[in-house]
C-alpha positions in Angstrom: -11.5 -1.9 -14.7 -10.0 -4.5 -12.4 -11.2 -4.5 -8.8 -8.8 -3.8 -5.9 -7.3 -6.9 -4.3 -9.7 -8.7 -2.1 -9.4 -7.9 1.6 -7.1 -4.9 0.9 -8.4 -3.2 4.0 -8.9 -6.2 6.3 -5.3 -7.2 6.9 -3.5 -5.8 10.0 -0.4 -4.1 8.5 1.8 -4.8 11.5 1.3 -8.6 10.9 2.8 -8.4 7.4 6.4 -9.0 6.5 8.4 -6.3 4.8 8.1 -8.3 1.5 4.3 -8.5 1.9 4.1 -4.8 2.6 6.2 -4.0 -0.5 4.0 -6.3 -2.6 0.7 -4.8 -1.2 2.1 -1.3 -1.9 3.0 -2.3 -5.5 -0.4 -3.9 -6.1 -2.4 -1.0 -4.8 -0.3 1.7 -6.5 -0.6 -0.2 -9.8 -4.4 -0.3 -9.3 -4.4 3.4 -8.6 -2.3 4.2 -11.7 -4.7 2.1 -13.9 -7.8 3.7 -12.3 -6.5 7.2 -12.8 -6.0 6.5 -16.5 -9.7 5.5 -16.9 -12.2 7.7 -18.6 -14.5 9.4 -16.1 -17.5 7.4 -17.1 -15.7 4.1 -16.3 -13.6 5.2 -13.4 -14.1 3.9 -9.8 -16.0 6.0 -7.3 -14.2 8.8 -5.4 -14.8 6.8 -2.2 -12.9 3.8 -3.6 -10.0 6.1 -4.6 -9.9 7.6 -1.1 -9.9 4.1 0.5 -7.0 2.9 -1.7 -5.1 6.2 -1.1 -5.6 5.8 2.7 -4.4 2.2 2.6 -1.3 3.2 0.5 -0.5 5.9 3.0 -0.8 3.5 6.0 1.4 1.0 4.2 4.0 3.7 3.5 3.9 4.8 7.2 4.5 1.2 8.4 7.4 0.7 5.9 9.0 4.0 6.8 8.8 3.3 10.5 10.4 -0.1 10.0 13.2 1.4 8.0 13.8 4.1 10.7 13.9 1.4 13.3 16.4 -0.7 11.2 18.6 2.4 10.9 18.6 2.7 14.7 20.0 -0.8 15.3 23.7 -1.4 16.0 24.1 -3.0 12.6 22.0 -0.4 10.8 19.6 -3.1 9.7 22.1 -5.1 7.9 22.6 -8.8 8.6 
């Protein structure tokens, strides 16, 4: 079982670019998918699952808020 990315809870999400948020979300969701497919005797602890799930939720909230803010601009977030 691979370990979660180092520092996955240390980074302030507001400081990440949209691309970095997308990449972090992909990395953590891929980890979660792999972990959920593990046999119970080799699976990570429930606490680690919970930590990853909370981080994924936080990333999703930041991304959704940014998208909502982009839609509220005069150019609808387009350049």
